[in-house]
Every structure is written in structure tokens, then in C-alpha cells.
PDB file of N, CA, C and O in Angstrom, chain B, residues numbered from 101:
ATOM      1  N   UNK B 101     -13.065   5.351   7.822  1.00  0.00           N
ATOM      2  CA  UNK B 101     -11.942   6.245   7.722  1.00  0.00           C
ATOM      3  C   UNK B 101     -12.322   7.345   6.725  1.00  0.00           C
ATOM      4  O   UNK B 101     -12.910   7.068   5.679  1.00  0.00           O
ATOM      5  N   UNK B 102     -11.990   8.562   7.049  1.00  0.00           N
ATOM      6  CA  UNK B 102     -12.341   9.664   6.165  1.00  0.00           C
ATOM      7  C   UNK B 102     -11.486   9.615   4.898  1.00  0.00           C
ATOM      8  O   UNK B 102     -10.412   9.013   4.876  1.00  0.00           O
ATOM      9  N   UNK B 103     -11.982  10.253   3.859  1.00  0.00           N
ATOM     10  CA  UNK B 103     -11.284  10.266   2.578  1.00  0.00           C
ATOM     11  C   UNK B 103      -9.900  10.902   2.711  1.00  0.00           C
ATOM     12  O   UNK B 103      -8.940  10.426   2.106  1.00  0.00           O
ATOM     13  N   UNK B 104      -9.797  11.956   3.486  1.00  0.00           N
ATOM     14  CA  UNK B 104      -8.504  12.621   3.662  1.00  0.00           C
ATOM     15  C   UNK B 104      -7.471  11.686   4.289  1.00  0.00           C
ATOM     16  O   UNK B 104      -6.337  11.607   3.817  1.00  0.00           O
ATOM     17  N   UNK B 105      -7.858  10.983   5.345  1.00  0.00           N
ATOM     18  CA  UNK B 105      -6.929  10.042   5.977  1.00  0.00           C
ATOM     19  C   UNK B 105      -6.590   8.907   5.030  1.00  0.00           C
ATOM     20  O   UNK B 105      -5.449   8.447   4.997  1.00  0.00           O
ATOM     21  N   UNK B 106      -7.568   8.447   4.258  1.00  0.00           N
ATOM     22  CA  UNK B 106      -7.334   7.382   3.283  1.00  0.00           C
ATOM     23  C   UNK B 106      -6.273   7.817   2.274  1.00  0.00           C
ATOM     24  O   UNK B 106      -5.375   7.042   1.946  1.00  0.00           O
ATOM     25  N   UNK B 107      -6.372   9.054   1.782  1.00  0.00           N
ATOM     26  CA  UNK B 107      -5.401   9.560   0.818  1.00  0.00           C
ATOM     27  C   UNK B 107      -4.020   9.765   1.452  1.00  0.00           C
ATOM     28  O   UNK B 107      -3.000   9.451   0.838  1.00  0.00           O
ATOM     29  N   UNK B 108      -3.993  10.291   2.679  1.00  0.00           N
ATOM     30  CA  UNK B 108      -2.710  10.490   3.363  1.00  0.00           C
ATOM     31  C   UNK B 108      -2.018   9.154   3.600  1.00  0.00           C
ATOM     32  O   UNK B 108      -0.822   9.014   3.347  1.00  0.00           O
ATOM     33  N   UNK B 109      -2.764   8.187   4.080  1.00  0.00           N
ATOM     34  CA  UNK B 109      -2.198   6.857   4.314  1.00  0.00           C
ATOM     35  C   UNK B 109      -1.796   6.218   2.990  1.00  0.00           C
ATOM     36  O   UNK B 109      -0.777   5.532   2.925  1.00  0.00           O
ATOM     37  N   UNK B 110      -2.573   6.430   1.941  1.00  0.00           N
ATOM     38  CA  UNK B 110      -2.237   5.891   0.625  1.00  0.00           C
ATOM     39  C   UNK B 110      -0.931   6.445   0.095  1.00  0.00           C
ATOM     40  O   UNK B 110      -0.098   5.692  -0.410  1.00  0.00           O
ATOM     41  N   UNK B 111      -0.740   7.752   0.203  1.00  0.00           N
ATOM     42  CA  UNK B 111       0.512   8.371  -0.257  1.00  0.00           C
ATOM     43  C   UNK B 111       1.690   7.860   0.571  1.00  0.00           C
ATOM     44  O   UNK B 111       2.737   7.520   0.020  1.00  0.00           O
ATOM     45  N   UNK B 112       1.520   7.806   1.883  1.00  0.00           N
ATOM     46  CA  UNK B 112       2.603   7.329   2.753  1.00  0.00           C
ATOM     47  C   UNK B 112       2.940   5.868   2.450  1.00  0.00           C
ATOM     48  O   UNK B 112       4.115   5.512   2.362  1.00  0.00           O
ATOM     49  N   UNK B 113       1.939   5.035   2.293  1.00  0.00           N
ATOM     50  CA  UNK B 113       2.173   3.611   2.011  1.00  0.00           C
ATOM     51  C   UNK B 113       2.824   3.433   0.646  1.00  0.00           C
ATOM     52  O   UNK B 113       3.737   2.620   0.501  1.00  0.00           O
ATOM     53  N   UNK B 114       2.372   4.175  -0.350  1.00  0.00           N
ATOM     54  CA  UNK B 114       2.973   4.080  -1.678  1.00  0.00           C
ATOM     55  C   UNK B 114       4.419   4.524  -1.675  1.00  0.00           C
ATOM     56  O   UNK B 114       5.267   3.892  -2.304  1.00  0.00           O
ATOM     57  N   UNK B 115       4.711   5.622  -0.961  1.00  0.00           N
ATOM     58  CA  UNK B 115       6.082   6.108  -0.883  1.00  0.00           C
ATOM     59  C   UNK B 115       6.975   5.098  -0.170  1.00  0.00           C
ATOM     60  O   UNK B 115       8.083   4.813  -0.625  1.00  0.00           O
ATOM     61  N   UNK B 116       6.489   4.553   0.955  1.00  0.00           N
ATOM     62  CA  UNK B 116       7.287   3.576   1.694  1.00  0.00           C
ATOM     63  C   UNK B 116       7.501   2.299   0.890  1.00  0.00           C
ATOM     64  O   UNK B 116       8.580   1.709   0.940  1.00  0.00           O
ATOM     65  N   UNK B 117       6.484   1.868   0.150  1.00  0.00           N
ATOM     66  CA  UNK B 117       6.648   0.687  -0.709  1.00  0.00           C
ATOM     67  C   UNK B 117       7.666   0.979  -1.805  1.00  0.00           C
ATOM     68  O   UNK B 117       8.468   0.114  -2.154  1.00  0.00           O
ATOM     69  N   UNK B 118       7.636   2.195  -2.349  1.00  0.00           N
ATOM     70  CA  UNK B 118       8.617   2.584  -3.351  1.00  0.00           C
ATOM     71  C   UNK B 118      10.028   2.585  -2.792  1.00  0.00           C
ATOM     72  O   UNK B 118      10.965   2.162  -3.469  1.00  0.00           O
ATOM     73  N   UNK B 119      10.188   3.054  -1.564  1.00  0.00           N
ATOM     74  CA  UNK B 119      11.495   3.056  -0.914  1.00  0.00           C
ATOM     75  C   UNK B 119      11.985   1.629  -0.703  1.00  0.00           C
ATOM     76  O   UNK B 119      13.160   1.325  -0.909  1.00  0.00           O
ATOM     77  N   UNK B 120      11.081   0.775  -0.297  1.00  0.00           N
ATOM     78  CA  UNK B 120      11.445  -0.610   0.000  1.00  0.00           C
ATOM     79  C   UNK B 120      11.745  -1.391  -1.277  1.00  0.00           C
ATOM     80  O   UNK B 120      12.734  -2.122  -1.338  1.00  0.00           O
ATOM     81  N   UNK B 121      10.910  -1.242  -2.283  1.00  0.00           N
ATOM     82  CA  UNK B 121      10.996  -2.086  -3.469  1.00  0.00           C
ATOM     83  C   UNK B 121      11.912  -1.532  -4.546  1.00  0.00           C
ATOM     84  O   UNK B 121      12.500  -2.301  -5.306  1.00  0.00           O
ATOM     85  N   UNK B 122      12.042  -0.240  -4.624  1.00  0.00           N
ATOM     86  CA  UNK B 122      12.713   0.347  -5.775  1.00  0.00           C
ATOM     87  C   UNK B 122      13.857   1.269  -5.377  1.00  0.00           C
ATOM     88  O   UNK B 122      14.708   1.587  -6.208  1.00  0.00           O
ATOM     89  N   UNK B 123      13.893   1.699  -4.132  1.00  0.00           N
ATOM     90  CA  UNK B 123      14.930   2.607  -3.697  1.00  0.00           C
ATOM     91  C   UNK B 123      14.530   4.065  -3.783  1.00  0.00           C
ATOM     92  O   UNK B 123      15.262   4.930  -3.302  1.00  0.00           O
ATOM     93  N   UNK B 124      13.385   4.361  -4.386  1.00  0.00           N
ATOM     94  CA  UNK B 124      12.860   5.725  -4.425  1.00  0.00           C
ATOM     95  C   UNK B 124      11.363   5.643  -4.653  1.00  0.00           C
ATOM     96  O   UNK B 124      10.842   4.585  -5.007  1.00  0.00           O
ATOM     97  N   UNK B 125      10.675   6.747  -4.454  1.00  0.00           N
ATOM     98  CA  UNK B 125       9.225   6.763  -4.631  1.00  0.00           C
ATOM     99  C   UNK B 125       8.836   6.753  -6.098  1.00  0.00           C
ATOM    100  O   UNK B 125       9.693   6.722  -6.981  1.00  0.00           O
ATOM    101  N   UNK B 126       7.542   6.781  -6.344  1.00  0.00           N
ATOM    102  CA  UNK B 126       7.003   6.755  -7.700  1.00  0.00           C
ATOM    103  C   UNK B 126       6.465   8.118  -8.119  1.00  0.00           C
ATOM    104  O   UNK B 126       5.788   8.216  -9.143  1.00  0.00           O
ATOM    105  N   UNK B 127       6.747   9.167  -7.357  1.00  0.00           N
ATOM    106  CA  UNK B 127       6.135  10.474  -7.593  1.00  0.00           C
ATOM    107  C   UNK B 127       4.827  10.547  -6.817  1.00  0.00           C
ATOM    108  O   UNK B 127       4.305   9.516  -6.392  1.00  0.00           O
ATOM    109  N   UNK B 128       4.295  11.738  -6.629  1.00  0.00           N
ATOM    110  CA  UNK B 128       3.114  11.907  -5.788  1.00  0.00           C
ATOM    111  C   UNK B 128       1.921  11.104  -6.297  1.00  0.00           C
ATOM    112  O   UNK B 128       1.280  10.391  -5.524  1.00  0.00           O
ATOM    113  N   UNK B 129       1.621  11.211  -7.576  1.00  0.00           N
ATOM    114  CA  UNK B 129       0.464  10.490  -8.135  1.00  0.00           C
ATOM    115  C   UNK B 129       0.720   8.991  -8.116  1.00  0.00           C
ATOM    116  O   UNK B 129      -0.167   8.214  -7.763  1.00  0.00           O
ATOM    117  N   UNK B 130       1.927   8.578  -8.494  1.00  0.00           N
ATOM    118  CA  UNK B 130       2.263   7.153  -8.475  1.00  0.00           C
ATOM    119  C   UNK B 130       2.197   6.577  -7.078  1.00  0.00           C
ATOM    120  O   UNK B 130       1.680   5.477  -6.883  1.00  0.00           O
ATOM    121  N   UNK B 131       2.719   7.312  -6.093  1.00  0.00           N
ATOM    122  CA  UNK B 131       2.645   6.864  -4.701  1.00  0.00           C
ATOM    123  C   UNK B 131       1.196   6.720  -4.253  1.00  0.00           C
ATOM    124  O   UNK B 131       0.842   5.759  -3.571  1.00  0.00           O
ATOM    125  N   UNK B 132       0.366   7.678  -4.639  1.00  0.00           N
ATOM    126  CA  UNK B 132      -1.047   7.633  -4.259  1.00  0.00           C
ATOM    127  C   UNK B 132      -1.726   6.410  -4.863  1.00  0.00           C
ATOM    128  O   UNK B 132      -2.466   5.706  -4.177  1.00  0.00           O
ATOM    129  N   UNK B 133      -1.477   6.158  -6.137  1.00  0.00           N
ATOM    130  CA  UNK B 133      -2.105   5.008  -6.804  1.00  0.00           C
ATOM    131  C   UNK B 133      -1.632   3.702  -6.178  1.00  0.00           C
ATOM    132  O   UNK B 133      -2.444   2.834  -5.857  1.00  0.00           O
ATOM    133  N   UNK B 134      -0.325   3.562  -6.005  1.00  0.00           N
ATOM    134  CA  UNK B 134       0.217   2.343  -5.397  1.00  0.00           C
ATOM    135  C   UNK B 134      -0.312   2.174  -3.977  1.00  0.00           C
ATOM    136  O   UNK B 134      -0.667   1.067  -3.572  1.00  0.00           O
ATOM    137  N   UNK B 135      -0.366   3.265  -3.227  1.00  0.00           N
ATOM    138  CA  UNK B 135      -0.848   3.194  -1.846  1.00  0.00           C
ATOM    139  C   UNK B 135      -2.314   2.848  -1.741  1.00  0.00           C
ATOM    140  O   UNK B 135      -2.700   2.061  -0.877  1.00  0.00           O
ATOM    141  N   UNK B 136      -3.142   3.418  -2.601  1.00  0.00           N
ATOM    142  CA  UNK B 136      -4.584   3.138  -2.555  1.00  0.00           C
ATOM    143  C   UNK B 136      -4.854   1.690  -2.975  1.00  0.00           C
ATOM    144  O   UNK B 136      -5.625   0.984  -2.325  1.00  0.00           O
ATOM    145  N   UNK B 137      -4.219   1.257  -4.056  1.00  0.00           N
ATOM    146  CA  UNK B 137      -4.385  -0.143  -4.462  1.00  0.00           C
ATOM    147  C   UNK B 137      -3.821  -1.058  -3.375  1.00  0.00           C
ATOM    148  O   UNK B 137      -4.408  -2.095  -3.064  1.00  0.00           O
ATOM    149  N   UNK B 138      -2.687  -0.672  -2.803  1.00  0.00           N
ATOM    150  CA  UNK B 138      -2.101  -1.459  -1.721  1.00  0.00           C
ATOM    151  C   UNK B 138      -2.990  -1.515  -0.498  1.00  0.00           C
ATOM    152  O   UNK B 138      -3.070  -2.552   0.160  1.00  0.00           O
ATOM    153  N   UNK B 139      -3.660  -0.417  -0.181  1.00  0.00           N
ATOM    154  CA  UNK B 139      -4.571  -0.412   0.973  1.00  0.00           C
ATOM    155  C   UNK B 139      -5.720  -1.394   0.750  1.00  0.00           C
ATOM    156  O   UNK B 139      -6.109  -2.125   1.661  1.00  0.00           O
ATOM    157  N   UNK B 140      -6.250  -1.403  -0.454  1.00  0.00           N
ATOM    158  CA  UNK B 140      -7.345  -2.345  -0.742  1.00  0.00           C
ATOM    159  C   UNK B 140      -6.839  -3.786  -0.729  1.00  0.00           C
ATOM    160  O   UNK B 140      -7.478  -4.663  -0.148  1.00  0.00           O
ATOM    161  N   UNK B 141      -5.691  -4.033  -1.368  1.00  0.00           N
ATOM    162  CA  UNK B 141      -5.121  -5.372  -1.402  1.00  0.00           C
ATOM    163  C   UNK B 141      -4.716  -5.825   0.003  1.00  0.00           C
ATOM    164  O   UNK B 141      -4.960  -6.970   0.383  1.00  0.00           O
ATOM    165  N   UNK B 142      -4.101  -4.928   0.768  1.00  0.00           N
ATOM    166  CA  UNK B 142      -3.720  -5.263   2.140  1.00  0.00           C
ATOM    167  C   UNK B 142      -4.934  -5.581   2.999  1.00  0.00           C
ATOM    168  O   UNK B 142      -4.893  -6.491   3.827  1.00  0.00           O
ATOM    169  N   UNK B 143      -6.017  -4.828   2.804  1.00  0.00           N
ATOM    170  CA  UNK B 143      -7.257  -5.118   3.532  1.00  0.00           C
ATOM    171  C   UNK B 143      -7.777  -6.513   3.226  1.00  0.00           C
ATOM    172  O   UNK B 143      -8.219  -7.230   4.125  1.00  0.00           O
ATOM    173  N   UNK B 144      -7.723  -6.897   1.955  1.00  0.00           N
ATOM    174  CA  UNK B 144      -8.163  -8.250   1.578  1.00  0.00           C
ATOM    175  C   UNK B 144      -7.260  -9.314   2.191  1.00  0.00           C
ATOM    176  O   UNK B 144      -7.741 -10.312   2.729  1.00  0.00           O
ATOM    177  N   UNK B 145      -5.959  -9.097   2.106  1.00  0.00           N
ATOM    178  CA  UNK B 145      -5.002 -10.073   2.650  1.00  0.00           C
ATOM    179  C   UNK B 145      -5.194 -10.223   4.155  1.00  0.00           C
ATOM    180  O   UNK B 145      -5.249 -11.339   4.672  1.00  0.00           O
ATOM    181  N   UNK B 146      -5.297  -9.095   4.856  1.00  0.00           N
ATOM    182  CA  UNK B 146      -5.461  -9.158   6.305  1.00  0.00           C
ATOM    183  C   UNK B 146      -6.793  -9.797   6.690  1.00  0.00           C
ATOM    184  O   UNK B 146      -6.859 -10.538   7.670  1.00  0.00           O
ATOM    185  N   UNK B 147      -7.851  -9.521   5.933  1.00  0.00           N
ATOM    186  CA  UNK B 147      -9.147 -10.138   6.216  1.00  0.00           C
ATOM    187  C   UNK B 147      -9.073 -11.646   6.050  1.00  0.00           C
ATOM    188  O   UNK B 147      -9.612 -12.393   6.866  1.00  0.00           O
ATOM    189  N   UNK B 148      -8.396 -12.100   4.977  1.00  0.00           N
ATOM    190  CA  UNK B 148      -8.246 -13.543   4.753  1.00  0.00           C
ATOM    191  C   UNK B 148      -7.481 -14.193   5.893  1.00  0.00           C
ATOM    192  O   UNK B 148      -7.739 -15.345   6.241  1.00  0.00           O
ATOM    193  N   UNK B 149      -6.537 -13.454   6.479  1.00  0.00           N
ATOM    194  CA  UNK B 149      -5.752 -13.985   7.596  1.00  0.00           C
ATOM    195  C   UNK B 149      -6.446 -13.808   8.943  1.00  0.00           C
ATOM    196  O   UNK B 149      -5.963 -14.310   9.959  1.00  0.00           O
ATOM    197  N   UNK B 150      -7.578 -13.096   8.960  1.00  0.00           N
ATOM    198  CA  UNK B 150      -8.302 -12.865  10.202  1.00  0.00           C
ATOM    199  C   UNK B 150      -7.703 -11.767  11.066  1.00  0.00           C
ATOM    200  O   UNK B 150      -7.902 -11.750  12.281  1.00  0.00           O
ATOM    201  N   UNK B 151      -6.969 -10.849  10.441  1.00  0.00           N
ATOM    202  CA  UNK B 151      -6.337  -9.744  11.168  1.00  0.00           C
ATOM    203  C   UNK B 151      -7.116  -8.476  10.873  1.00  0.00           C
ATOM    204  O   UNK B 151      -7.386  -8.166   9.712  1.00  0.00           O
ATOM    205  N   UNK B 152      -7.484  -7.731  11.928  1.00  0.00           N
ATOM    206  CA  UNK B 152      -8.242  -6.485  11.759  1.00  0.00           C
ATOM    207  C   UNK B 152      -7.412  -5.318  12.257  1.00  0.00           C
ATOM    208  O   UNK B 152      -7.090  -5.254  13.444  1.00  0.00           O
ATOM    209  N   UNK B 153      -7.053  -4.381  11.361  1.00  0.00           N
ATOM    210  CA  UNK B 153      -6.244  -3.231  11.784  1.00  0.00           C
ATOM    211  C   UNK B 153      -7.028  -2.318  12.718  1.00  0.00           C
ATOM    212  O   UNK B 153      -8.242  -2.164  12.582  1.00  0.00           O
ATOM    213  N   UNK B 154      -6.319  -1.716  13.664  1.00  0.00           N
ATOM    214  CA  UNK B 154      -6.939  -0.804  14.618  1.00  0.00           C
ATOM    215  C   UNK B 154      -6.227   0.539  14.526  1.00  0.00           C
ATOM    216  O   UNK B 154      -5.004   0.605  14.646  1.00  0.00           O
ATOM    217  N   UNK B 155      -6.976   1.589  14.318  1.00  0.00           N
ATOM    218  CA  UNK B 155      -6.424   2.939  14.285  1.00  0.00           C
ATOM    219  C   UNK B 155      -5.695   3.254  12.994  1.00  0.00           C
ATOM    220  O   UNK B 155      -5.580   2.419  12.097  1.00  0.00           O
ATOM    221  N   UNK B 156      -5.209   4.480  12.926  1.00  0.00           N
ATOM    222  CA  UNK B 156      -4.522   4.931  11.722  1.00  0.00           C
ATOM    223  C   UNK B 156      -3.216   4.170  11.493  1.00  0.00           C
ATOM    224  O   UNK B 156      -2.864   3.870  10.353  1.00  0.00           O
ATOM    225  N   UNK B 157      -2.509   3.862  12.560  1.00  0.00           N
ATOM    226  CA  UNK B 157      -1.253   3.131  12.422  1.00  0.00           C
ATOM    227  C   UNK B 157      -1.503   1.722  11.870  1.00  0.00           C
ATOM    228  O   UNK B 157      -0.744   1.242  11.028  1.00  0.00           O
ATOM    229  N   UNK B 158      -2.551   1.070  12.337  1.00  0.00           N
ATOM    230  CA  UNK B 158      -2.901  -0.257  11.831  1.00  0.00           C
ATOM    231  C   UNK B 158      -3.271  -0.219  10.358  1.00  0.00           C
ATOM    232  O   UNK B 158      -2.901  -1.108   9.592  1.00  0.00           O
ATOM    233  N   UNK B 159      -4.009   0.821   9.967  1.00  0.00           N
ATOM    234  CA  UNK B 159      -4.371   0.966   8.554  1.00  0.00           C
ATOM    235  C   UNK B 159      -3.136   1.268   7.705  1.00  0.00           C
ATOM    236  O   UNK B 159      -3.040   0.807   6.568  1.00  0.00           O
ATOM    237  N   UNK B 160      -2.189   2.040   8.248  1.00  0.00           N
ATOM    238  CA  UNK B 160      -0.957   2.334   7.531  1.00  0.00           C
ATOM    239  C   UNK B 160      -0.154   1.052   7.303  1.00  0.00           C
ATOM    240  O   UNK B 160       0.345   0.825   6.201  1.00  0.00           O
ATOM    241  N   UNK B 161      -0.026   0.223   8.322  1.00  0.00           N
ATOM    242  CA  UNK B 161       0.703  -1.041   8.189  1.00  0.00           C
ATOM    243  C   UNK B 161       0.016  -1.927   7.153  1.00  0.00           C
ATOM    244  O   UNK B 161       0.683  -2.542   6.321  1.00  0.00           O
ATOM    245  N   UNK B 162      -1.312  -1.993   7.202  1.00  0.00           N
ATOM    246  CA  UNK B 162      -2.072  -2.774   6.228  1.00  0.00           C
ATOM    247  C   UNK B 162      -1.808  -2.280   4.816  1.00  0.00           C
ATOM    248  O   UNK B 162      -1.578  -3.081   3.910  1.00  0.00           O
ATOM    249  N   UNK B 163      -1.840  -0.969   4.621  1.00  0.00           N
ATOM    250  CA  UNK B 163      -1.621  -0.388   3.303  1.00  0.00           C
ATOM    251  C   UNK B 163      -0.184  -0.616   2.830  1.00  0.00           C
ATOM    252  O   UNK B 163       0.039  -0.880   1.649  1.00  0.00           O
ATOM    253  N   UNK B 164       0.778  -0.518   3.725  1.00  0.00           N
ATOM    254  CA  UNK B 164       2.179  -0.742   3.343  1.00  0.00           C
ATOM    255  C   UNK B 164       2.385  -2.188   2.898  1.00  0.00           C
ATOM    256  O   UNK B 164       3.019  -2.438   1.872  1.00  0.00           O
ATOM    257  N   UNK B 165       1.854  -3.136   3.662  1.00  0.00           N
ATOM    258  CA  UNK B 165       1.981  -4.545   3.293  1.00  0.00           C
ATOM    259  C   UNK B 165       1.336  -4.787   1.931  1.00  0.00           C
ATOM    260  O   UNK B 165       1.923  -5.446   1.073  1.00  0.00           O
ATOM    261  N   UNK B 166       0.133  -4.258   1.734  1.00  0.00           N
ATOM    262  CA  UNK B 166      -0.549  -4.424   0.450  1.00  0.00           C
ATOM    263  C   UNK B 166       0.191  -3.764  -0.694  1.00  0.00           C
ATOM    264  O   UNK B 166       0.252  -4.317  -1.792  1.00  0.00           O
ATOM    265  N   UNK B 167       0.762  -2.577  -0.452  1.00  0.00           N
ATOM    266  CA  UNK B 167       1.498  -1.870  -1.501  1.00  0.00           C
ATOM    267  C   UNK B 167       2.763  -2.632  -1.885  1.00  0.00           C
ATOM    268  O   UNK B 167       3.109  -2.706  -3.064  1.00  0.00           O
ATOM    269  N   UNK B 168       3.444  -3.190  -0.913  1.00  0.00           N
ATOM    270  CA  UNK B 168       4.648  -3.977  -1.218  1.00  0.00           C
ATOM    271  C   UNK B 168       4.276  -5.219  -2.024  1.00  0.00           C
ATOM    272  O   UNK B 168       4.970  -5.569  -2.979  1.00  0.00           O
ATOM    273  N   UNK B 169       3.194  -5.881  -1.648  1.00  0.00           N
ATOM    274  CA  UNK B 169       2.724  -7.045  -2.404  1.00  0.00           C
ATOM    275  C   UNK B 169       2.347  -6.617  -3.823  1.00  0.00           C
ATOM    276  O   UNK B 169       2.679  -7.307  -4.787  1.00  0.00           O
ATOM    277  N   UNK B 170       1.656  -5.481  -3.956  1.00  0.00           N
ATOM    278  CA  UNK B 170       1.260  -4.984  -5.267  1.00  0.00           C
ATOM    279  C   UNK B 170       2.477  -4.686  -6.139  1.00  0.00           C
ATOM    280  O   UNK B 170       2.500  -5.064  -7.310  1.00  0.00           O
ATOM    281  N   UNK B 171       3.485  -4.018  -5.588  1.00  0.00           N
ATOM    282  CA  UNK B 171       4.701  -3.711  -6.341  1.00  0.00           C
ATOM    283  C   UNK B 171       5.397  -5.010  -6.762  1.00  0.00           C
ATOM    284  O   UNK B 171       5.889  -5.105  -7.887  1.00  0.00           O
ATOM    285  N   UNK B 172       5.444  -6.003  -5.880  1.00  0.00           N
ATOM    286  CA  UNK B 172       6.064  -7.287  -6.216  1.00  0.00           C
ATOM    287  C   UNK B 172       5.313  -7.977  -7.353  1.00  0.00           C
ATOM    288  O   UNK B 172       5.933  -8.546  -8.251  1.00  0.00           O
ATOM    289  N   UNK B 173       3.986  -7.927  -7.318  1.00  0.00           N
ATOM    290  CA  UNK B 173       3.188  -8.534  -8.392  1.00  0.00           C
ATOM    291  C   UNK B 173       3.433  -7.815  -9.711  1.00  0.00           C
ATOM    292  O   UNK B 173       3.591  -8.456 -10.750  1.00  0.00           O
ATOM    293  N   UNK B 174       3.465  -6.483  -9.675  1.00  0.00           N
ATOM    294  CA  UNK B 174       3.717  -5.714 -10.903  1.00  0.00           C
ATOM    295  C   UNK B 174       5.091  -6.046 -11.466  1.00  0.00           C
ATOM    296  O   UNK B 174       5.239  -6.182 -12.680  1.00  0.00           O
ATOM    297  N   UNK B 175       6.089  -6.178 -10.618  1.00  0.00           N
ATOM    298  CA  UNK B 175       7.432  -6.524 -11.087  1.00  0.00           C
ATOM    299  C   UNK B 175       7.449  -7.904 -11.719  1.00  0.00           C
ATOM    300  O   UNK B 175       8.107  -8.101 -12.740  1.00  0.00           O
ATOM    301  N   UNK B 176       6.738  -8.871 -11.131  1.00  0.00           N
ATOM    302  CA  UNK B 176       6.696 -10.224 -11.697  1.00  0.00           C
ATOM    303  C   UNK B 176       6.006 -10.213 -13.054  1.00  0.00           C
ATOM    304  O   UNK B 176       6.443 -10.903 -13.975  1.00  0.00           O
ATOM    305  N   UNK B 177       4.943  -9.444 -13.186  1.00  0.00           N
ATOM    306  CA  UNK B 177       4.215  -9.377 -14.453  1.00  0.00           C
ATOM    307  C   UNK B 177       5.072  -8.691 -15.519  1.00  0.00           C
ATOM    308  O   UNK B 177       5.055  -9.099 -16.680  1.00  0.00           O
ATOM    309  N   UNK B 178       5.820  -7.655 -15.136  1.00  0.00           N
ATOM    310  CA  UNK B 178       6.673  -6.935 -16.088  1.00  0.00           C
ATOM    311  C   UNK B 178       7.782  -7.823 -16.626  1.00  0.00           C
ATOM    312  O   UNK B 178       8.202  -7.651 -17.771  1.00  0.00           O
ATOM    313  N   UNK B 179       8.262  -8.758 -15.837  1.00  0.00           N
ATOM    314  CA  UNK B 179       9.335  -9.651 -16.278  1.00  0.00           C
ATOM    315  C   UNK B 179       8.851 -10.648 -17.310  1.00  0.00           C
ATOM    316  O   UNK B 179       9.632 -11.101 -18.147  1.00  0.00           O
ATOM    317  N   UNK B 180       7.589 -10.994 -17.264  1.00  0.00           N
ATOM    318  CA  UNK B 180       7.054 -12.032 -18.171  1.00  0.00           C
ATOM    319  C   UNK B 180       6.803 -11.476 -19.519  1.00  0.00           C
ATOM    320  O   UNK B 180       6.354 -12.196 -20.411  1.00  0.00           O
TER     321      UNK B 180
END
């Protein structure tokens, strides 16, 4: 996947995770960071489950799932 698509999917995934988890986004840079970390985490989770994303939509779903998991982990750590 090209760097541009990776960044676009990262921003979209971070924003959607922010909408789901918090009710609003984290700002452009925050969305990008959450989305990129989520894309990597989602890739690991999907690989462990034996699921391989296909196309940009598959990568977006992977990144969104990973970003939501990442936001949930950050919230759990913040509570402790």
C-alpha cells in the first residue's frame, strides 16, 4: 500500500475510532496517530486470527478495528 493511502486510511480510521469511542475525533494529528497505530495493531490481530484484508476497504476495516482496540487499551491504562 502506498504511503499516501496508508495516511488517508490512518486518518479515517482514527477519526472513526474517535467517533465510536469518544463521541468526537482527536484532531488531525491525533486521528493520524491513532489510525496508524490502529492499522498496525489491527494487522497483527487479523493475522493472528488468520484474516487477510483485501483492497482499500479491507485495510480500512482492519485499521478501524485496531484503532478501536487501541483507544480501549489507552482508556484502561488511563484509569489505572
